[in-house]
N, CA, C and O atoms as a Maestro MAE file, in Angstrom:
{
 s_m_m2io_version
 :::
 2.0.0
}

f_m_ct {
 s_m_title
 :::
 protein
 m_atom[332] {
  # First column is atom index #
  i_m_mmod_type
  r_m_x_coord
  r_m_y_coord
  r_m_z_coord
  i_m_residue_number
  s_m_chain_name
  s_m_pdb_residue_name
  s_m_pdb_atom_name
  i_m_atomic_number
  :::
  1 25 -15.299 -16.523 -3.717 1 A "MET " " N  " 7
  2 3 -14.311 -17.428 -3.832 1 A "MET " " CA " 6
  3 2 -13.565 -17.432 -2.562 1 A "MET " " C  " 6
  4 15 -13.244 -16.327 -2.124 1 A "MET " " O  " 8
  5 25 -13.200 -18.582 -1.831 2 A "MET " " N  " 7
  6 3 -12.373 -18.644 -0.656 2 A "MET " " CA " 6
  7 2 -11.145 -19.507 -1.187 2 A "MET " " C  " 6
  8 15 -11.093 -20.416 -2.015 2 A "MET " " O  " 8
  9 25 -10.108 -18.842 -0.349 3 A "ALA " " N  " 7
  10 3 -8.629 -19.289 -0.589 3 A "ALA " " CA " 6
  11 2 -7.822 -19.204 0.772 3 A "ALA " " C  " 6
  12 15 -7.798 -18.126 1.366 3 A "ALA " " O  " 8
  13 25 -7.184 -20.271 1.268 4 A "THR " " N  " 7
  14 3 -6.336 -20.224 2.521 4 A "THR " " CA " 6
  15 2 -4.974 -19.418 2.183 4 A "THR " " C  " 6
  16 15 -4.650 -19.220 1.012 4 A "THR " " O  " 8
  17 25 -4.323 -19.039 3.091 5 A "LEU " " N  " 7
  18 3 -3.509 -18.157 2.986 5 A "LEU " " CA " 6
  19 2 -2.153 -18.989 2.362 5 A "LEU " " C  " 6
  20 15 -1.195 -18.286 2.039 5 A "LEU " " O  " 8
  21 25 -2.085 -19.946 2.246 6 A "ARG " " N  " 7
  22 3 -0.966 -20.920 1.747 6 A "ARG " " CA " 6
  23 2 -1.318 -20.788 0.243 6 A "ARG " " C  " 6
  24 15 -0.436 -20.413 -0.530 6 A "ARG " " O  " 8
  25 25 -2.707 -21.111 -0.264 7 A "GLU " " N  " 7
  26 3 -2.856 -21.058 -1.539 7 A "GLU " " CA " 6
  27 2 -3.038 -19.499 -1.967 7 A "GLU " " C  " 6
  28 15 -3.069 -19.354 -3.189 7 A "GLU " " O  " 8
  29 25 -3.132 -18.606 -1.400 8 A "SER " " N  " 7
  30 3 -3.160 -17.069 -2.071 8 A "SER " " CA " 6
  31 2 -1.790 -16.867 -2.053 8 A "SER " " C  " 6
  32 15 -1.482 -15.912 -2.766 8 A "SER " " O  " 8
  33 25 -0.723 -17.476 -1.435 9 A "LYS " " N  " 7
  34 3 0.421 -16.915 -1.668 9 A "LYS " " CA " 6
  35 2 0.928 -17.591 -3.038 9 A "LYS " " C  " 6
  36 15 1.386 -16.877 -3.930 9 A "LYS " " O  " 8
  37 25 0.842 -18.889 -3.172 10 A "ALA " " N  " 7
  38 3 1.118 -19.629 -4.407 10 A "ALA " " CA " 6
  39 2 0.377 -19.050 -5.666 10 A "ALA " " C  " 6
  40 15 0.876 -19.148 -6.787 10 A "ALA " " O  " 8
  41 25 -1.088 -18.316 -5.390 11 A "ARG " " N  " 7
  42 3 -1.676 -18.057 -6.611 11 A "ARG " " CA " 6
  43 2 -2.204 -16.605 -6.832 11 A "ARG " " C  " 6
  44 15 -3.168 -16.340 -7.550 11 A "ARG " " O  " 8
  45 25 -1.301 -15.492 -5.983 12 A "LEU " " N  " 7
  46 3 -1.740 -14.119 -5.688 12 A "LEU " " CA " 6
  47 2 -1.924 -13.718 -7.079 12 A "LEU " " C  " 6
  48 15 -3.061 -13.273 -7.236 12 A "LEU " " O  " 8
  49 25 -1.216 -13.710 -8.161 13 A "SER " " N  " 7
  50 3 -1.485 -13.089 -9.452 13 A "SER " " CA " 6
  51 2 -2.850 -13.451 -10.028 13 A "SER " " C  " 6
  52 15 -3.555 -12.672 -10.669 13 A "SER " " O  " 8
  53 25 -3.162 -14.779 -9.716 14 A "GLU " " N  " 7
  54 3 -4.616 -15.150 -10.222 14 A "GLU " " CA " 6
  55 2 -5.767 -14.709 -9.483 14 A "GLU " " C  " 6
  56 15 -6.887 -14.536 -9.964 14 A "GLU " " O  " 8
  57 25 -5.400 -14.524 -8.187 15 A "LEU " " N  " 7
  58 3 -6.435 -13.973 -7.334 15 A "LEU " " CA " 6
  59 2 -6.822 -12.532 -7.512 15 A "LEU " " C  " 6
  60 15 -7.943 -12.041 -7.386 15 A "LEU " " O  " 8
  61 25 -5.521 -11.855 -7.875 16 A "VAL " " N  " 7
  62 3 -5.765 -10.228 -7.835 16 A "VAL " " CA " 6
  63 2 -6.535 -10.137 -9.295 16 A "VAL " " C  " 6
  64 15 -7.475 -9.356 -9.435 16 A "VAL " " O  " 8
  65 25 -6.166 -10.824 -10.170 17 A "GLU " " N  " 7
  66 3 -7.022 -10.874 -11.624 17 A "GLU " " CA " 6
  67 2 -8.405 -11.199 -11.169 17 A "GLU " " C  " 6
  68 15 -9.255 -10.422 -11.604 17 A "GLU " " O  " 8
  69 25 -8.768 -12.006 -10.520 18 A "ARG " " N  " 7
  70 3 -10.094 -12.333 -10.415 18 A "ARG " " CA " 6
  71 2 -10.945 -11.149 -9.676 18 A "ARG " " C  " 6
  72 15 -12.017 -10.657 -10.028 18 A "ARG " " O  " 8
  73 25 -10.101 -10.836 -8.499 19 A "ALA " " N  " 7
  74 3 -10.675 -9.834 -7.810 19 A "ALA " " CA " 6
  75 2 -10.932 -8.335 -8.802 19 A "ALA " " C  " 6
  76 15 -11.922 -7.609 -8.705 19 A "ALA " " O  " 8
  77 25 -10.079 -8.181 -9.491 20 A "SER " " N  " 7
  78 3 -10.110 -7.048 -10.421 20 A "SER " " CA " 6
  79 2 -11.200 -7.285 -11.456 20 A "SER " " C  " 6
  80 15 -11.479 -6.326 -12.175 20 A "SER " " O  " 8
  81 25 -11.793 -8.320 -11.614 21 A "ARG " " N  " 7
  82 3 -12.948 -8.531 -12.490 21 A "ARG " " CA " 6
  83 2 -14.387 -8.227 -11.706 21 A "ARG " " C  " 6
  84 15 -15.489 -8.116 -12.242 21 A "ARG " " O  " 8
  85 25 -14.077 -8.126 -10.314 22 A "GLY " " N  " 7
  86 3 -15.422 -8.315 -9.799 22 A "GLY " " CA " 6
  87 2 -15.576 -9.168 -8.755 22 A "GLY " " C  " 6
  88 15 -16.258 -8.956 -7.753 22 A "GLY " " O  " 8
  89 25 -14.784 -10.367 -9.061 23 A "GLU " " N  " 7
  90 3 -15.192 -11.615 -7.869 23 A "GLU " " CA " 6
  91 2 -14.438 -11.172 -6.476 23 A "GLU " " C  " 6
  92 15 -13.283 -10.747 -6.486 23 A "GLU " " O  " 8
  93 25 -15.041 -11.284 -5.547 24 A "GLU " " N  " 7
  94 3 -14.637 -11.294 -4.140 24 A "GLU " " CA " 6
  95 2 -13.890 -12.430 -3.583 24 A "GLU " " C  " 6
  96 15 -14.481 -13.498 -3.426 24 A "GLU " " O  " 8
  97 25 -12.471 -12.292 -3.222 25 A "VAL " " N  " 7
  98 3 -11.903 -13.171 -2.678 25 A "VAL " " CA " 6
  99 2 -11.542 -13.164 -1.282 25 A "VAL " " C  " 6
  100 15 -10.928 -12.229 -0.768 25 A "VAL " " O  " 8
  101 25 -11.974 -14.349 -0.571 26 A "LEU " " N  " 7
  102 3 -11.818 -14.119 0.955 26 A "LEU " " CA " 6
  103 2 -10.646 -15.108 1.069 26 A "LEU " " C  " 6
  104 15 -10.464 -16.119 0.392 26 A "LEU " " O  " 8
  105 25 -9.890 -14.615 2.057 27 A "ILE " " N  " 7
  106 3 -8.593 -15.328 2.607 27 A "ILE " " CA " 6
  107 2 -8.686 -15.550 3.994 27 A "ILE " " C  " 6
  108 15 -8.756 -14.682 4.865 27 A "ILE " " O  " 8
  109 25 -8.680 -17.048 4.172 28 A "THR " " N  " 7
  110 3 -8.798 -17.585 5.627 28 A "THR " " CA " 6
  111 2 -7.428 -18.004 6.155 28 A "THR " " C  " 6
  112 15 -6.588 -18.439 5.366 28 A "THR " " O  " 8
  113 25 -7.170 -17.891 7.456 29 A "VAL " " N  " 7
  114 3 -6.074 -18.690 8.189 29 A "VAL " " CA " 6
  115 2 -6.517 -19.554 9.128 29 A "VAL " " C  " 6
  116 15 -7.057 -19.043 10.109 29 A "VAL " " O  " 8
  117 25 -6.415 -20.923 9.075 30 A "ARG " " N  " 7
  118 3 -7.008 -21.826 10.042 30 A "ARG " " CA " 6
  119 2 -8.403 -21.778 9.908 30 A "ARG " " C  " 6
  120 15 -9.002 -21.863 10.980 30 A "ARG " " O  " 8
  121 25 -9.049 -21.675 8.962 31 A "GLY " " N  " 7
  122 3 -10.423 -21.482 8.893 31 A "GLY " " CA " 6
  123 2 -11.095 -20.423 9.187 31 A "GLY " " C  " 6
  124 15 -12.319 -20.431 9.059 31 A "GLY " " O  " 8
  125 25 -10.459 -19.373 9.613 32 A "GLN " " N  " 7
  126 3 -10.915 -18.252 10.004 32 A "GLN " " CA " 6
  127 2 -10.766 -16.731 8.811 32 A "GLN " " C  " 6
  128 15 -9.730 -16.198 8.416 32 A "GLN " " O  " 8
  129 25 -11.791 -16.474 8.586 33 A "PRO " " N  " 7
  130 3 -11.423 -15.196 7.492 33 A "PRO " " CA " 6
  131 2 -10.823 -14.093 8.160 33 A "PRO " " C  " 6
  132 15 -11.219 -13.603 9.218 33 A "PRO " " O  " 8
  133 25 -9.721 -13.684 7.397 34 A "LYS " " N  " 7
  134 3 -8.750 -12.637 7.722 34 A "LYS " " CA " 6
  135 2 -8.433 -11.516 6.814 34 A "LYS " " C  " 6
  136 15 -7.800 -10.505 7.118 34 A "LYS " " O  " 8
  137 25 -9.079 -11.886 5.355 35 A "ALA " " N  " 7
  138 3 -8.641 -10.672 4.623 35 A "ALA " " CA " 6
  139 2 -9.735 -10.964 3.223 35 A "ALA " " C  " 6
  140 15 -10.316 -12.010 2.931 35 A "ALA " " O  " 8
  141 25 -9.751 -9.846 2.633 36 A "ARG " " N  " 7
  142 3 -10.700 -10.080 1.515 36 A "ARG " " CA " 6
  143 2 -10.097 -9.073 0.386 36 A "ARG " " C  " 6
  144 15 -9.841 -7.880 0.548 36 A "ARG " " O  " 8
  145 25 -9.957 -9.739 -0.634 37 A "LEU " " N  " 7
  146 3 -9.806 -8.984 -2.085 37 A "LEU " " CA " 6
  147 2 -10.679 -8.770 -2.676 37 A "LEU " " C  " 6
  148 15 -11.455 -9.654 -3.038 37 A "LEU " " O  " 8
  149 25 -10.853 -7.229 -3.022 38 A "THR " " N  " 7
  150 3 -12.125 -6.827 -4.112 38 A "THR " " CA " 6
  151 2 -11.314 -5.832 -5.113 38 A "THR " " C  " 6
  152 15 -10.181 -5.352 -5.057 38 A "THR " " O  " 8
  153 25 -12.257 -5.740 -5.945 39 A "ARG " " N  " 7
  154 3 -11.779 -4.800 -7.066 39 A "ARG " " CA " 6
  155 2 -11.616 -3.246 -6.489 39 A "ARG " " C  " 6
  156 15 -12.456 -2.695 -5.777 39 A "ARG " " O  " 8
  157 25 -10.410 -2.672 -6.924 40 A "ALA " " N  " 7
  158 3 -10.318 -1.417 -6.529 40 A "ALA " " CA " 6
  159 2 -11.237 -0.328 -7.366 40 A "ALA " " C  " 6
  160 15 -11.353 -0.282 -8.591 40 A "ALA " " O  " 8
  161 25 -11.772 0.416 -6.530 41 A "GLY " " N  " 7
  162 3 -12.588 1.394 -7.068 41 A "GLY " " CA " 6
  163 2 -12.132 2.736 -7.598 41 A "GLY " " C  " 6
  164 15 -10.971 3.056 -7.344 41 A "GLY " " O  " 8
  165 25 -12.895 3.575 -8.308 42 A "ALA " " N  " 7
  166 3 -12.413 4.647 -8.842 42 A "ALA " " CA " 6
  167 2 -11.734 5.705 -7.933 42 A "ALA " " C  " 6
  168 15 -10.897 6.538 -8.281 42 A "ALA " " O  " 8
  169 25 -12.267 5.503 -6.682 43 A "ALA " " N  " 7
  170 3 -11.929 6.536 -5.870 43 A "ALA " " CA " 6
  171 2 -10.504 6.161 -5.380 43 A "ALA " " C  " 6
  172 15 -9.733 7.034 -4.983 43 A "ALA " " O  " 8
  173 25 -10.190 4.930 -5.412 44 A "ASP " " N  " 7
  174 3 -8.768 4.517 -4.978 44 A "ASP " " CA " 6
  175 2 -7.604 4.960 -5.810 44 A "ASP " " C  " 6
  176 15 -6.507 5.224 -5.317 44 A "ASP " " O  " 8
  177 25 -7.883 5.035 -7.124 45 A "ALA " " N  " 7
  178 3 -6.722 5.409 -8.094 45 A "ALA " " CA " 6
  179 2 -6.011 6.835 -7.723 45 A "ALA " " C  " 6
  180 15 -4.808 6.875 -7.978 45 A "ALA " " O  " 8
  181 25 -6.552 7.928 -7.195 46 A "PRO " " N  " 7
  182 3 -6.055 8.978 -7.205 46 A "PRO " " CA " 6
  183 2 -5.312 9.326 -5.780 46 A "PRO " " C  " 6
  184 15 -5.222 10.443 -5.269 46 A "PRO " " O  " 8
  185 25 -4.857 8.216 -5.323 47 A "LEU " " N  " 7
  186 3 -4.326 8.404 -3.956 47 A "LEU " " CA " 6
  187 2 -2.772 9.036 -4.209 47 A "LEU " " C  " 6
  188 15 -2.154 9.780 -3.447 47 A "LEU " " O  " 8
  189 25 -2.338 8.505 -5.518 48 A "GLY " " N  " 7
  190 3 -0.846 8.952 -5.831 48 A "GLY " " CA " 6
  191 2 -0.846 10.420 -6.070 48 A "GLY " " C  " 6
  192 15 0.068 11.194 -5.782 48 A "GLY " " O  " 8
  193 25 -1.953 10.702 -6.618 49 A "ALA " " N  " 7
  194 3 -2.003 11.998 -7.056 49 A "ALA " " CA " 6
  195 2 -2.124 12.923 -5.752 49 A "ALA " " C  " 6
  196 15 -1.402 13.913 -5.637 49 A "ALA " " O  " 8
  197 25 -2.971 12.601 -4.865 50 A "ALA " " N  " 7
  198 3 -3.323 13.517 -3.759 50 A "ALA " " CA " 6
  199 2 -2.004 13.715 -2.854 50 A "ALA " " C  " 6
  200 15 -1.652 14.729 -2.250 50 A "ALA " " O  " 8
  201 25 -1.321 12.347 -2.941 51 A "TRP " " N  " 7
  202 3 -0.045 12.566 -2.091 51 A "TRP " " CA " 6
  203 2 1.069 13.388 -2.847 51 A "TRP " " C  " 6
  204 15 2.022 13.928 -2.284 51 A "TRP " " O  " 8
  205 25 0.861 13.403 -3.952 52 A "ALA " " N  " 7
  206 3 2.054 14.228 -4.702 52 A "ALA " " CA " 6
  207 2 1.476 15.894 -4.427 52 A "ALA " " C  " 6
  208 15 2.310 16.794 -4.331 52 A "ALA " " O  " 8
  209 25 0.239 16.140 -4.333 53 A "ARG " " N  " 7
  210 3 -0.219 17.386 -3.831 53 A "ARG " " CA " 6
  211 2 0.198 17.830 -2.628 53 A "ARG " " C  " 6
  212 15 0.656 18.956 -2.438 53 A "ARG " " O  " 8
  213 25 0.045 16.904 -1.719 54 A "GLN " " N  " 7
  214 3 0.420 17.186 -0.062 54 A "GLN " " CA " 6
  215 2 1.990 17.328 -0.149 54 A "GLN " " C  " 6
  216 15 2.519 18.108 0.643 54 A "GLN " " O  " 8
  217 25 2.860 16.567 -1.138 55 A "LEU " " N  " 7
  218 3 4.416 16.610 -1.013 55 A "LEU " " CA " 6
  219 2 4.432 18.543 -1.637 55 A "LEU " " C  " 6
  220 15 4.943 19.530 -1.109 55 A "LEU " " O  " 8
  221 25 3.886 18.441 -2.521 56 A "ARG " " N  " 7
  222 3 4.200 19.814 -3.259 56 A "ARG " " CA " 6
  223 2 4.014 20.897 -2.129 56 A "ARG " " C  " 6
  224 15 4.861 21.701 -1.739 56 A "ARG " " O  " 8
  225 25 2.865 20.759 -1.740 57 A "ALA " " N  " 7
  226 3 2.269 21.867 -0.823 57 A "ALA " " CA " 6
  227 2 3.363 22.078 0.637 57 A "ALA " " C  " 6
  228 15 3.577 23.121 1.253 57 A "ALA " " O  " 8
  229 25 3.823 20.939 0.849 58 A "LEU " " N  " 7
  230 3 4.999 20.732 2.016 58 A "LEU " " CA " 6
  231 2 6.184 21.497 1.575 58 A "LEU " " C  " 6
  232 15 6.667 22.479 2.139 58 A "LEU " " O  " 8
  233 25 6.611 20.889 0.436 59 A "GLN " " N  " 7
  234 3 7.839 21.560 -0.321 59 A "GLN " " CA " 6
  235 2 7.867 23.155 -0.248 59 A "GLN " " C  " 6
  236 15 8.849 23.793 0.130 59 A "GLN " " O  " 8
  237 25 6.641 23.718 -0.665 60 A "ARG " " N  " 7
  238 3 6.375 25.338 -0.624 60 A "ARG " " CA " 6
  239 2 6.716 25.847 0.815 60 A "ARG " " C  " 6
  240 15 7.569 26.661 1.167 60 A "ARG " " O  " 8
  241 25 5.597 24.970 1.714 61 A "THR " " N  " 7
  242 3 6.087 25.858 3.202 61 A "THR " " CA " 6
  243 2 7.329 25.392 3.623 61 A "THR " " C  " 6
  244 15 7.999 26.274 4.161 61 A "THR " " O  " 8
  245 25 7.900 24.218 3.553 62 A "GLU " " N  " 7
  246 3 8.925 23.945 4.584 62 A "GLU " " CA " 6
  247 2 10.252 23.971 3.363 62 A "GLU " " C  " 6
  248 15 11.357 24.038 3.902 62 A "GLU " " O  " 8
  249 25 10.276 23.941 2.295 63 A "GLY " " N  " 7
  250 3 11.527 23.801 1.403 63 A "GLY " " CA " 6
  251 2 11.273 22.405 1.149 63 A "GLY " " C  " 6
  252 15 10.314 21.733 1.527 63 A "GLY " " O  " 8
  253 25 12.377 22.024 0.378 64 A "ALA " " N  " 7
  254 3 12.181 20.553 -0.364 64 A "ALA " " CA " 6
  255 2 12.895 19.652 0.932 64 A "ALA " " C  " 6
  256 15 13.883 20.036 1.559 64 A "ALA " " O  " 8
  257 25 12.217 18.478 1.154 65 A "PRO " " N  " 7
  258 3 12.388 17.839 2.446 65 A "PRO " " CA " 6
  259 2 13.898 17.204 2.132 65 A "PRO " " C  " 6
  260 15 14.228 16.615 1.102 65 A "PRO " " O  " 8
  261 25 14.713 17.479 3.286 66 A "GLY " " N  " 7
  262 3 15.961 16.524 3.030 66 A "GLY " " CA " 6
  263 2 17.031 17.029 1.982 66 A "GLY " " C  " 6
  264 15 18.010 16.425 1.543 66 A "GLY " " O  " 8
  265 25 16.485 18.559 1.644 67 A "ALA " " N  " 7
  266 3 17.289 18.991 0.540 67 A "ALA " " CA " 6
  267 2 18.895 19.318 1.079 67 A "ALA " " C  " 6
  268 15 19.762 19.476 0.220 67 A "ALA " " O  " 8
  269 25 19.172 19.391 2.222 68 A "LYS " " N  " 7
  270 3 20.518 19.634 2.391 68 A "LYS " " CA " 6
  271 2 21.042 18.685 3.572 68 A "LYS " " C  " 6
  272 15 21.798 19.036 4.478 68 A "LYS " " O  " 8
  273 25 20.458 17.342 3.369 69 A "LEU " " N  " 7
  274 3 21.016 16.436 4.307 69 A "LEU " " CA " 6
  275 2 21.533 15.064 3.357 69 A "LEU " " C  " 6
  276 15 21.150 14.765 2.226 69 A "LEU " " O  " 8
  277 25 22.367 14.470 4.085 70 A "SER " " N  " 7
  278 3 23.131 13.505 3.329 70 A "SER " " CA " 6
  279 2 22.104 12.194 3.415 70 A "SER " " C  " 6
  280 15 21.222 12.166 4.273 70 A "SER " " O  " 8
  281 25 22.251 11.337 2.658 71 A "ILE " " N  " 7
  282 3 21.453 9.954 2.929 71 A "ILE " " CA " 6
  283 2 21.441 9.347 4.087 71 A "ILE " " C  " 6
  284 15 20.409 8.784 4.453 71 A "ILE " " O  " 8
  285 25 22.673 9.350 4.936 72 A "GLU " " N  " 7
  286 3 23.043 8.735 6.079 72 A "GLU " " CA " 6
  287 2 22.111 9.780 7.028 72 A "GLU " " C  " 6
  288 15 21.388 9.224 7.854 72 A "GLU " " O  " 8
  289 25 22.087 10.935 6.978 73 A "GLN " " N  " 7
  290 3 21.312 12.032 8.034 73 A "GLN " " CA " 6
  291 2 19.874 11.403 7.737 73 A "GLN " " C  " 6
  292 15 19.046 11.233 8.632 73 A "GLN " " O  " 8
  293 25 19.662 11.086 6.446 74 A "ILE " " N  " 7
  294 3 17.851 11.046 6.241 74 A "ILE " " CA " 6
  295 2 17.473 9.726 6.927 74 A "ILE " " C  " 6
  296 15 16.510 9.627 7.687 74 A "ILE " " O  " 8
  297 25 18.425 8.566 6.554 75 A "LEU " " N  " 7
  298 3 18.070 7.319 7.391 75 A "LEU " " CA " 6
  299 2 18.241 7.376 8.752 75 A "LEU " " C  " 6
  300 15 17.531 6.601 9.393 75 A "LEU " " O  " 8
  301 25 19.174 8.254 9.518 76 A "ALA " " N  " 7
  302 3 19.143 8.052 10.749 76 A "ALA " " CA " 6
  303 2 18.099 8.883 11.324 76 A "ALA " " C  " 6
  304 15 17.696 8.590 12.449 76 A "ALA " " O  " 8
  305 25 17.600 9.890 10.703 77 A "GLU " " N  " 7
  306 3 16.236 10.669 11.187 77 A "GLU " " CA " 6
  307 2 15.056 9.512 11.130 77 A "GLU " " C  " 6
  308 15 14.219 9.420 12.028 77 A "GLU " " O  " 8
  309 25 15.078 8.656 10.001 78 A "ASP " " N  " 7
  310 3 13.874 7.936 9.788 78 A "ASP " " CA " 6
  311 2 14.204 6.749 11.069 78 A "ASP " " C  " 6
  312 15 13.252 6.266 11.683 78 A "ASP " " O  " 8
  313 25 15.310 6.435 11.319 79 A "ARG " " N  " 7
  314 3 15.224 5.515 12.108 79 A "ARG " " CA " 6
  315 2 15.008 5.941 13.829 79 A "ARG " " C  " 6
  316 15 14.729 5.092 14.676 79 A "ARG " " O  " 8
  317 25 15.152 7.068 14.064 80 A "GLU " " N  " 7
  318 3 14.966 7.955 15.281 80 A "GLU " " CA " 6
  319 2 13.316 7.933 15.319 80 A "GLU " " C  " 6
  320 15 12.734 7.873 16.402 80 A "GLU " " O  " 8
  321 25 12.634 7.984 14.124 81 A "ASP " " N  " 7
  322 3 11.387 8.074 13.972 81 A "ASP " " CA " 6
  323 2 10.339 6.837 14.637 81 A "ASP " " C  " 6
  324 15 9.214 6.925 15.128 81 A "ASP " " O  " 8
  325 25 11.162 5.775 14.435 82 A "ARG " " N  " 7
  326 3 10.627 4.633 14.614 82 A "ARG " " CA " 6
  327 2 10.808 4.125 15.800 82 A "ARG " " C  " 6
  328 15 10.155 3.105 16.019 82 A "ARG " " O  " 8
  329 25 11.657 4.602 16.854 83 A "THR " " N  " 7
  330 3 11.941 4.216 18.147 83 A "THR " " CA " 6
  331 2 10.904 5.223 19.082 83 A "THR " " C  " 6
  332 15 10.903 5.137 20.310 83 A "THR " " O  " 8
  :::
 }
 m_bond[331] {
  # First column is bond index #
  i_m_from
  i_m_to
  i_m_order
  :::
  1 1 2 1
  2 2 3 1
  3 3 4 2
  4 3 5 1
  5 5 6 1
  6 6 7 1
  7 7 8 2
  8 7 9 1
  9 9 10 1
  10 10 11 1
  11 11 12 2
  12 11 13 1
  13 13 14 1
  14 14 15 1
  15 15 16 2
  16 15 17 1
  17 17 18 1
  18 18 19 1
  19 19 20 2
  20 19 21 1
  21 21 22 1
  22 22 23 1
  23 23 24 2
  24 23 25 1
  25 25 26 1
  26 26 27 1
  27 27 28 2
  28 27 29 1
  29 29 30 1
  30 30 31 1
  31 31 32 2
  32 31 33 1
  33 33 34 1
  34 34 35 1
  35 35 36 2
  36 35 37 1
  37 37 38 1
  38 38 39 1
  39 39 40 2
  40 39 41 1
  41 41 42 1
  42 42 43 1
  43 43 44 2
  44 43 45 1
  45 45 46 1
  46 46 47 1
  47 47 48 2
  48 47 49 1
  49 49 50 1
  50 50 51 1
  51 51 52 2
  52 51 53 1
  53 53 54 1
  54 54 55 1
  55 55 56 2
  56 55 57 1
  57 57 58 1
  58 58 59 1
  59 59 60 2
  60 59 61 1
  61 61 62 1
  62 62 63 1
  63 63 64 2
  64 63 65 1
  65 65 66 1
  66 66 67 1
  67 67 68 2
  68 67 69 1
  69 69 70 1
  70 70 71 1
  71 71 72 2
  72 71 73 1
  73 73 74 1
  74 74 75 1
  75 75 76 2
  76 75 77 1
  77 77 78 1
  78 78 79 1
  79 79 80 2
  80 79 81 1
  81 81 82 1
  82 82 83 1
  83 83 84 2
  84 83 85 1
  85 85 86 1
  86 86 87 1
  87 87 88 2
  88 87 89 1
  89 89 90 1
  90 90 91 1
  91 91 92 2
  92 91 93 1
  93 93 94 1
  94 94 95 1
  95 95 96 2
  96 95 97 1
  97 97 98 1
  98 98 99 1
  99 99 100 2
  100 99 101 1
  101 101 102 1
  102 102 103 1
  103 103 104 2
  104 103 105 1
  105 105 106 1
  106 106 107 1
  107 107 108 2
  108 107 109 1
  109 109 110 1
  110 110 111 1
  111 111 112 2
  112 111 113 1
  113 113 114 1
  114 114 115 1
  115 115 116 2
  116 115 117 1
  117 117 118 1
  118 118 119 1
  119 119 120 2
  120 119 121 1
  121 121 122 1
  122 122 123 1
  123 123 124 2
  124 123 125 1
  125 125 126 1
  126 126 127 1
  127 127 128 2
  128 127 129 1
  129 129 130 1
  130 130 131 1
  131 131 132 2
  132 131 133 1
  133 133 134 1
  134 134 135 1
  135 135 136 2
  136 135 137 1
  137 137 138 1
  138 138 139 1
  139 139 140 2
  140 139 141 1
  141 141 142 1
  142 142 143 1
  143 143 144 2
  144 143 145 1
  145 145 146 1
  146 146 147 1
  147 147 148 2
  148 147 149 1
  149 149 150 1
  150 150 151 1
  151 151 152 2
  152 151 153 1
  153 153 154 1
  154 154 155 1
  155 155 156 2
  156 155 157 1
  157 157 158 1
  158 158 159 1
  159 159 160 2
  160 159 161 1
  161 161 162 1
  162 162 163 1
  163 163 164 2
  164 163 165 1
  165 165 166 1
  166 166 167 1
  167 167 168 2
  168 167 169 1
  169 169 170 1
  170 170 171 1
  171 171 172 2
  172 171 173 1
  173 173 174 1
  174 174 175 1
  175 175 176 2
  176 175 177 1
  177 177 178 1
  178 178 179 1
  179 179 180 2
  180 179 181 1
  181 181 182 1
  182 182 183 1
  183 183 184 2
  184 183 185 1
  185 185 186 1
  186 186 187 1
  187 187 188 2
  188 187 189 1
  189 189 190 1
  190 190 191 1
  191 191 192 2
  192 191 193 1
  193 193 194 1
  194 194 195 1
  195 195 196 2
  196 195 197 1
  197 197 198 1
  198 198 199 1
  199 199 200 2
  200 199 201 1
  201 201 202 1
  202 202 203 1
  203 203 204 2
  204 203 205 1
  205 205 206 1
  206 206 207 1
  207 207 208 2
  208 207 209 1
  209 209 210 1
  210 210 211 1
  211 211 212 2
  212 211 213 1
  213 213 214 1
  214 214 215 1
  215 215 216 2
  216 215 217 1
  217 217 218 1
  218 218 219 1
  219 219 220 2
  220 219 221 1
  221 221 222 1
  222 222 223 1
  223 223 224 2
  224 223 225 1
  225 225 226 1
  226 226 227 1
  227 227 228 2
  228 227 229 1
  229 229 230 1
  230 230 231 1
  231 231 232 2
  232 231 233 1
  233 233 234 1
  234 234 235 1
  235 235 236 2
  236 235 237 1
  237 237 238 1
  238 238 239 1
  239 239 240 2
  240 239 241 1
  241 241 242 1
  242 242 243 1
  243 243 244 2
  244 243 245 1
  245 245 246 1
  246 246 247 1
  247 247 248 2
  248 247 249 1
  249 249 250 1
  250 250 251 1
  251 251 252 2
  252 251 253 1
  253 253 254 1
  254 254 255 1
  255 255 256 2
  256 255 257 1
  257 257 258 1
  258 258 259 1
  259 259 260 2
  260 259 261 1
  261 261 262 1
  262 262 263 1
  263 263 264 2
  264 263 265 1
  265 265 266 1
  266 266 267 1
  267 267 268 2
  268 267 269 1
  269 269 270 1
  270 270 271 1
  271 271 272 2
  272 271 273 1
  273 273 274 1
  274 274 275 1
  275 275 276 2
  276 275 277 1
  277 277 278 1
  278 278 279 1
  279 279 280 2
  280 279 281 1
  281 281 282 1
  282 282 283 1
  283 283 284 2
  284 283 285 1
  285 285 286 1
  286 286 287 1
  287 287 288 2
  288 287 289 1
  289 289 290 1
  290 290 291 1
  291 291 292 2
  292 291 293 1
  293 293 294 1
  294 294 295 1
  295 295 296 2
  296 295 297 1
  297 297 298 1
  298 298 299 1
  299 299 300 2
  300 299 301 1
  301 301 302 1
  302 302 303 1
  303 303 304 2
  304 303 305 1
  305 305 306 1
  306 306 307 1
  307 307 308 2
  308 307 309 1
  309 309 310 1
  310 310 311 1
  311 311 312 2
  312 311 313 1
  313 313 314 1
  314 314 315 1
  315 315 316 2
  316 315 317 1
  317 317 318 1
  318 318 319 1
  319 319 320 2
  320 319 321 1
  321 321 322 1
  322 322 323 1
  323 323 324 2
  324 323 325 1
  325 325 326 1
  326 326 327 1
  327 327 328 2
  328 327 329 1
  329 329 330 1
  330 330 331 1
  331 331 332 2
  :::
 }
}
């Protein structure tokens, strides 16, 4: 199936459902293909688990991230990282 970006915004839930059933959805902008929705595979599911394992390992080696920082300090550090 092919859909424009405008159509995709209006019908995202439907397009995600179709992709989850195995239908490939191609999204176009001004007639040019820009993105593709496809069903997530089994290998895509454990991303959260892998992230959690990495976070636990980091906590063991470095201590809990931000444990002694205020929310203001954490946000300030985050902003610094973006510049």
